Residue, then its C-alpha position, 0 to 999 in steps of 0.5 A: m500500500v503506497s502511503q508516502p506523499f505524492n508531489v504535484l506541480l500545477l501549471g496554470a491558475g485558470a479554469v482547467n486546474f481550478g474549475t469554472p461555475e459551469g462545466p466539469w473541468c477542475h483537475t485539482t478536485r480530482l487530485e484531491r479525491k484520488l490522493g487524499a491526505r497524500l496530496n502535496v501540491v509543491g508548486l503552482v506556476d503562473p506568470v500572473t502570480s497574483k492570480a495564483e495567490a488568489r487561487l491558493a487562498e481558496k485552497r489553503g484549508v484543503v489538505g495538500y496545499e499547506h506548503t504550496e509555493v507560487f512561481g512565475s515561471i517553470a524555470a524558477a520552480g525547477e530551481a526551487l523544487t529539488g530533492t524531497r520537494a521534486p514533483a512526481l507529476v506535472v499537470a499542464g493546465v495551460q492554454p494550447e497557445i503556449r504548448g506544443s512548440h520549440a518556440p520560446g514562450r510556446d514550449v511548456e513541455l520542453q521547459v518542464q523537461r529541462a526543469f524536471p527531466s523525465t518527470p511524468l507530464f499530464v497535458e490538456k487537449p488540444l495538444s497545441s495551437s501550433p502546426v502539426a509538424e511542431v507538435v511532432a517535433v516536441a513529441a520526439a524531444l520528449g522521448g521516453t517521458r511518461t505522458s497522458v493527454g486529457y481525452m478522458f472519454r477513452y477510459l475504462e471502468g475498473l482501473c481505478g476502483g471501479w469508477a463508472g461513467l461514459t468510459p464503460a460505454v466506450q469500452t463496451i463498444r470496443r469490447l463488442i467489436a473485438e469479441h465479435g470480430l467486427q470491422v467498423t464500417a462508418t462513424v457519424a459524429q455530431y457536436y452541437m454547441a449551446y453558444e448563447h453564453a460563450g464569447t461574452p466580453e467578460r469571459h471566453a471573449g476569444y472563442f469566436d475569434l480565429g486570431v485568438e482560438v484555433g477554431p471549434i474543430v481543433s479545440q472543441a470537437t476534438h473530443i468526439v473526433d478522438l473517439c472516432v479515431y479511437l474506435a475506428g482507427p487512423a484516418d486517411l488525411a488526404s481523404v478529408h473534405t470539409h464545408t463550412l457555414e460562415v458569418d458572412e453567409g445568410p444562415g450564418v447570422l446568430s441571433k443570441l450572441g448577446w454582445s456586439s463583435d468587432i471581429p473581422t469577418a475573416r477571423h470569425i469561426p465557422r457557424v457550422t462545419t461538416a466533414v467527411w473522410k475515410y479511415a485507413t481501413g476503408a471505413v467512412a466518417t461524417l462529422v457535423h459541428g454546429v454553433s447553433l443552440h441557445d440555452g441549455d446544454y450542448e448536444t453530442e452524439l456518436v454512431v458507430l456502424a458495423d455489419g449487423w450492429k449499430f452503437k450510438l453514444v448519446d450525451p457524453y458530457g451529461v448522463p451518457r447513454l449507450h444504445v446497442r442494436r445487434p443481429g437478431q435483436p432489432e430493438e435497441a438495448v439502452t444502458v444509462y451511466k450515472d454518476d460518472d467522472p471520466f476526468f477523475t478516471e484519467m487522472a487516477t489512472f495516470i497516477d496509478v501508472i506512475e506508482g506502478v499500480v497498473d501497467e503503462s498500457a493503462v494510459l489510453s492517450t499518450y502524447n504520441e497517440a493524441i497526435r493522430t487526433y490533432e492531425l485529423t482535426w487540423a486536416i478538417r479545419n485546413d480543408g474548410d479554410k481552403n474551401r471557404d477562401e475559394r468560395r469567397a474568391r469566386a463570389a468576389q470575382a462574380n461581383g466584380k463582373s457584375a459591377s463591370n457589366g453594370a458600368a458598361 
């Protein structure tokens, strides 16, 4: 039975590590739940040290934060946290713009490697906002460092004390595919965002601005795209074809933004993205992402088809439901998974791997594995951008001809 303190270094004093009024994100609460009295948060790194101090003030009464020190940089933490204070785990809950690159200031993973060589690293998704080639180079530089990336929907029941939730649903699909020797023929993924409270000037102001964010596919639909790759295998990136609905097209006007925007048209995120692609196996895929719903929760759904079988995963962010239709049983069997916390399972699993409680293979999304999802989401976005630009160029040319004809 492991009993010694478990040292953790947190990177980022924002919502990923400390939570928000809405949504399930909050790595600190999962660390507290997993480690209990063993938790020892040795440091919190954030360039805005006043923000970090304010976050810690809220945590000072919680076991594990009694001796937490605030640092303005990873390098400063590296100098101070040595010997018995060295972290056993670094949690990178920082924005993707400063990860996944060799460029100074955008190289968090490499800064961690320099300050704490070989220390296991948990990284949130998406891996970065940098080009894929830069992320691949970072993965190579990390070498044998243990990594886990926050695609929490992959994790199976039982690794960490039997915590249930969406993860058994996903693993049930994988188990049935394997047990029956099935080949996935198609995936159909839908992700509909409730946008009414996003993009306000006070919070998430950059969500609608491609100059600030990387767009809804790379940053948001990445979770359901990751499940597509996880269940159906690698995509044929050359087969990706994407169409988008843009802000300057009639149906692209949103009625409930609740704020005025001065974002240039060229930098607005697409309102709807549709994409199709083929997998390396020959199977086909469809994705629809829409910035389209008003109040309430997002709606997310994934259908996986195989010969004689249909699996439908509904509401993974809320109360997940798995619908299974199988040969000889045309009526769907529905299983509802309550009280899930896949965020806990992914973090608890990584800690168990670090401490040797479970095998390395229990980490279901390493940095290298997550690159496949990152490549696919960028392929979807890039093809959408290309088709959008070509469409706008054709429209401008047509308008130019009309003006010339009118002048004549």
